[in-house]
N, C-alpha and C positions, 0 to 999 in steps of 0.2 A: 581797275577791274572794269570790263564793259557792262553796260547797263542792260539788264535781262529785259527782252521784248517778249510779252505775252500774246498768245494767238487766242482764237474763238474758242469757246467752250465745246464745240463739236464742229462737224464737218459743214453743215449747210443750215442757214437760218431758214425756217418755213414760214413763220409767221410772227409779227410783232405788234402789239397795241399798248395801252396804257396799263394793262394788268399782267400780260404774260409775254414771255420770248420762248417760241418753240424751235426746236433745233433737232435735226438728224444728224446721228454719228453713224459713220459708215467706214469701217476699217477692212482692209484685205488681211490675210493671215500675214502676221508679221509686221504689219503697220502700225504707226504711232500718230496719236492725235498732236495737235499743237500742244505746247506746254500753256496752261490756262489757269486762271484763277476764277473760283466760284464766289462771286459778288452777291449772289442771291440764292435764297433756299431754292431747291428744285425737286422735282419728281422725274425720276428716270424709268423708263419702260424698256425692258429687253425685247426686241424683236426676233433676231436670230444670231447663231453663232454657237461657239462651244466653250472656249475659255477666254476671259478677259482679265487684264490686269491693271491696277493704278500705281503709278510710280510718284510719289509726293515729292516735291522740294524740300529741301532741309528746313526752309523757313514757312513751310505750310501750317495752318491754323486749322481750327475746328476739330471734327471729331475723327478725322481720317488723316494721321500724320505718320502711318506705317505703310510699307509696301505690301498690297494685298493681291492675291489671285483668287478667281472664283469661277465655278461652272456658270454657264450662261442658261437661264431658265425662260425661254420665251412666254412673254406675257406677265412675267414677274414686274411688278412696280415697286418702287422704293421711294421713300420721302428722305432727303438729305439735306443737311444744313449747310449754310454758306460758310466759306473761310477757307477751303482748301486750294492750294496750288498744286497741280498735278499733270501727268502725262498718261493718257489712257494706251495701252498696248495690247493688240490682239495675239495673244499667245495661243491660240488655238489654231486649228487646221481649216476652219470654215470662215467665210466672211461673217464680220459681226457688224449688228445694225441694232441701233436703239434710238428712242424718241426721248428727248430731256425738254421738260418744261420749267423754265424758270419763272418764279413768282416774284413780282416786282413788288 
């Protein structure tokens, strides 16, 4: 079996220092992020979009181990614990954007 290669937790790294990594996720309708692992707790802030999904890998850990779909609420912030291995999927009809702040 081929070794799984994981990608970045979001589309573009905006800032990194000794305390945080700040990412932007930008997905066109129907687009998928890299499959990635959350090695740090993080805060996710939705910026725009209408529907987003998270597809966990079978060996994902943490609180999110089931496929989820949700409405996008611009400005909504959520604290999420580390551990998941997943792919984000824009299942909406509009561009999806979020800011993700990893806490080191």
